[in-house]
N, C-alpha and C positions, 0 to 999 in steps of 0.2 A: 241490839240489846232487847231482851224480852221484858215485857211489862208484868210486874208482880201485883198489880192493883187488885186483882181478884183474890189474892191470898191474904190481903190485909196489910197491916202496918209492918214495919221492920221487925218488931218484937214477935208478931204473929208468924212472919216468914221464918225467923230463927227457930221458933217452936216447931214449925212445920218440918224444917230440915232435921231437927232433933228427933222428931217422931219417925221420920223416914229411916234414919240410921238405927234407931232403937228397934224398929220392926223388921229391918232388913234380914237379919239372921232367922227370925221367926218365919218370915214370909218364904225364905228359901227352903227352910225345913218343911213347911207345909206343902210347898210345890213338889218336893221330892217324895214326901210320904204319900201324896195322891197320884203322882205321875208314874212312878215305878210299878206299883201294883195295877194301876189303870191300864198301862200298856200290856201287861201280862194277861189281865182278864179280858181285854178287848181284842186280843190277837185273832180269835176266830171270826169276829165281826170284820176286822181289817181284811182278812183273807177272802171272806164272802163278797165284800164290797169290791175288792180288787178284781175278783173273778167276773162280777156283773159288768163292771166298767170295761174290762178287756173284751168281754163277749160282745158288747154292743157294737163297737166299731174297730176293735183291734188297736186302738190308740193307746197312748201312755196312761198308766193308772194314776199317776200323780201330776199335778199341775204346779209348777214352781214359779214364784214371783220374787222380785226384790221388794222387800218392805223396809220401812224406816223404824228403827227401835229407839231405845234409850240413848240419849245424848246424840241424836241425829245419825246414828250408825246404821248402815244398811245390812241386812242379813237375808239369807235364803229362806223363803217361806213356803212350805208345802201344803197343798190341799188335795183331797181326792178330787180328781177331775170330774166336774159335774156338767161341763159344756162340751160342745163339739170341738174338734181339734183346732179349727181356724177361728176360734171365738174372738181373739184380739182384733183380727181384721174386720170381722162383722161389727164389733163394737163401734168402730169409727163411723159405720154407716147408720147407726141407730142412736147416736149421741143426743139428737134432738128429742128423743122420747124419754130422756132421763127423768124419772119421777122426783129427783132431788133438784130439778131445774136444769135446763140446757147449759147453764154456766155454773152449775154446782160443783163443789169440791169433789164430792163422791158421786158415783154412778150406781143407780138402783132402778130396776125395771121389773114390775110385777109379773108380766107375761113375757119374759125374755125368750126370744125364739132360739137362742143358742143353747138352752138347757136341755139335756138329754132326759129320757124317762127315768133312769136310775138317778140322774142328777137332781131331778125335782124332789125325789124322796129323801136323798141324803142331805139336801140343803134345808128341807123343811125341819128336819130334826138335828141339824148341825153336825151330822156325821161327817160331812166333808171337811170339817175343821179338825178332826181328831189327829191327823198326822202332825199337827202343831205341838202335840205332846213331846215330840222329839226336840222342838225348839225350847220347850220348858226344861226338859232334861239337860240340855246344853247350857241353859242359863241365859239364852237370848230373849226368852219370854217368861212370863209368870202365869199362874192360873187366872189371877185377877189383875186387871189393869186396862188402860185405854187400848182399844184395838189398833194394831199397827197399820199405818197408812202406806199407800203407794208413794214412791218418790214424786210422781206427777201431781199427787194431791198435796204433798208438802210444799211443792213449788208455788201453790196457790194460797198457802196459809198467810194470814196476817201475823205480825210479830207476837200478838197475844195468843193466837192459836198454836204457836210453836210450844207453848207451855205443856201441851199434851205429851211432848217428847221428853219431859223431865222425869217421867216414871217409866219403868220397864213395861212394855206392852203385854197385854193379857189375852187369854182365851175367851174370857167373859168380862163383862163390865156392867155398870149401872144401866146403860141404855139397852144392853142385851136382854135385861129382865124387865124392861119397861116399854116394849114395842118393837125392838130390833130394827129391821130395815124400814119400818114405817116412820121412824123418827128422822127428820132432816138433819143435816150435818150441824147446823147452828145449835139445835137442841142437844145433839150428841155431845158437842163441845161443852155446853153448860153442865151436863151430867158428869162429864169427865172432870170438870173443875170442881164440882160438888164432891166427887170422890177424892180428889186431891186434898181438899180442905179438911175432910174428916178421915183421912187415911190412917188406918190401923189394922192389925191382924184380925180383930173381931168383925170389922166391916167386910174384910175378905171372906171370912167364914160365912157371914150372912148372905153375901152375894152368891157364893158357891151353892148354898142350899136353895136359894130362890131361883137359880139358873135351871135346876132340874125340872121343876114344873113348867117353867117358861119354854124349855125345849120340848117337853112332852106335849104341851099344848100346840106348839107349832105355829102360832100366830106371828105375823110380821116377818116371816123368813121367806126370802125370795132372791 
């Protein structure tokens, strides 16, 4: 059973659920209004990135993972491939160099040897995440929400940390505009909880606008 202590009293929890349901339709409308034209406008960029990835090593353009979304449901999660083809095998060899701690829930490494030249560029400006617009279109993700974790990461969650899965996962979130990969998982969780406490459509709009300069600046992305 999850702990709701970070959301406050039973009355505050009831208000939180009411706010979730009130904003659900607005949030979905915002997602579709941004995603459909976004996919159309960004198609030339998609084609160029796909060409550069394929040209580098003739490997697959997209990298697919299983991620955990709302209500602990797994879904197929695409990214433009930014690493070498055998990146998962190499990861096991460099776990000790995890900058979020060798026993950390998440794995981040600033000078990751698996990243390709085009991969370094698309990761810096979060272009590798753009195929996830398809997940938003399907309703598996939202534009704003906690980033979807790997099943292996969820396996290491405490009961309290499972609360991240009470909202639909997003392309961007509070910690994406406040340091990105520089922020350790414990701080990411605190920011996700802060987002949950003050969840509303206006918060989403603010985060979306703040995401644009954060991406263009490129700090904290690796």
